[in-house]
C-alpha positions as CSV (number, residue, x, y, z in Angstrom):
1,M,108.9,119.7,103.6
2,E,107.9,123.0,103.9
3,T,111.2,124.2,102.2
4,F,110.1,122.5,99.1
5,G,106.2,122.9,99.6
6,A,105.6,119.0,99.8
7,S,102.6,117.5,101.3
8,G,104.6,114.5,102.3
9,V,107.9,112.5,102.3
10,S,108.9,108.9,101.9
11,L,112.2,107.3,102.5
12,L,112.3,103.9,100.3
13,V,114.9,101.3,101.2
14,A,116.0,98.7,98.4
15,D,115.3,95.0,99.8
16,L,117.8,92.2,99.6
17,S,116.0,91.0,96.5
18,G,116.8,94.1,94.3
19,R,113.1,93.4,92.8
20,A,111.2,96.1,95.3
21,L,111.7,98.8,97.8
22,I,110.4,99.0,101.5
23,R,108.5,102.0,102.2
24,L,109.0,102.8,106.1
25,G,106.3,105.0,107.9
26,H,104.7,105.5,111.0
27,G,100.8,105.5,112.2
28,A,97.8,104.1,110.3
29,S,98.0,103.1,106.5
30,D,95.4,102.5,104.1
31,V,97.3,100.1,102.1
32,D,98.3,96.5,102.8
33,A,101.6,96.9,104.9
34,R,103.6,95.3,107.7
35,T,103.0,96.7,111.0
36,Q,104.6,96.7,114.6
37,G,102.8,99.3,116.7
38,R,102.7,102.5,114.8
39,E,105.8,101.6,112.6
40,T,104.7,100.6,109.0
41,A,106.8,98.7,106.0
42,E,105.0,98.6,102.6
43,R,106.7,96.7,99.8
44,V,106.9,98.7,96.6
45,P,107.6,97.0,93.0
46,L,110.3,98.4,91.1
47,T,109.6,97.1,87.5
48,G,107.7,99.7,85.3
49,T,107.5,102.2,88.1
50,S,109.0,105.8,88.4
51,H,110.5,104.6,91.8
52,G,112.2,101.9,89.9
53,A,113.2,104.4,87.0
54,A,115.0,106.9,89.5
55,L,116.8,104.0,91.2
56,A,118.3,102.1,87.9
57,S,119.1,105.5,86.3
58,Q,120.1,107.5,89.3
59,R,118.2,110.3,88.3
60,V,115.7,112.6,89.4
61,V,112.2,111.5,87.9
62,V,109.2,113.7,88.2
63,D,105.8,112.6,87.8
64,D,102.9,115.3,87.0
65,G,99.6,114.2,88.2
66,A,96.1,115.8,89.0
67,E,97.3,116.1,92.6
68,G,100.6,117.5,91.6
69,A,104.0,116.4,90.9
70,R,105.5,113.6,92.6
71,V,109.3,113.6,92.6
72,F,111.5,110.3,92.8
73,A,115.2,111.2,93.8
74,P,117.7,108.3,94.2
75,V,119.7,108.3,97.2
76,T,123.0,106.2,98.0
77,I,124.0,105.6,101.3
78,A,127.2,103.8,102.2
79,G,127.2,102.1,98.8
80,R,123.7,101.1,98.7
81,P,120.9,102.4,96.5
82,S,117.5,103.7,97.8
83,A,114.9,105.9,96.7
84,C,113.0,108.7,98.2
85,S,109.5,110.1,96.9
86,T,107.9,113.3,97.9
C-alpha cells in the first residue's frame, strides 16, 4: 500500500454465479457482510459498476472522486478472474 500511496486495498473474488464479487476482509465492517470471527465477506454486484467493467474488459478502470482515485485492476489466478480495488 505504501508504494502506491493507497489508503486501503481490497481483494474481490468472483462468486460462482458470475453476477457478483465477494470482498474478503478482517475486522469490524460498517456494511452488511457475512462474518465469522474477524473475517468478513461482502457481496459486491457487478452490473453497472466499475468492478464489473474492470472484470469484463480485463482492463484497469480508474474512478476519480472527492476522496481520491479508486483503481480497479482485474487479476486472473489459475484461469479464474477476480478483481482488486484500492
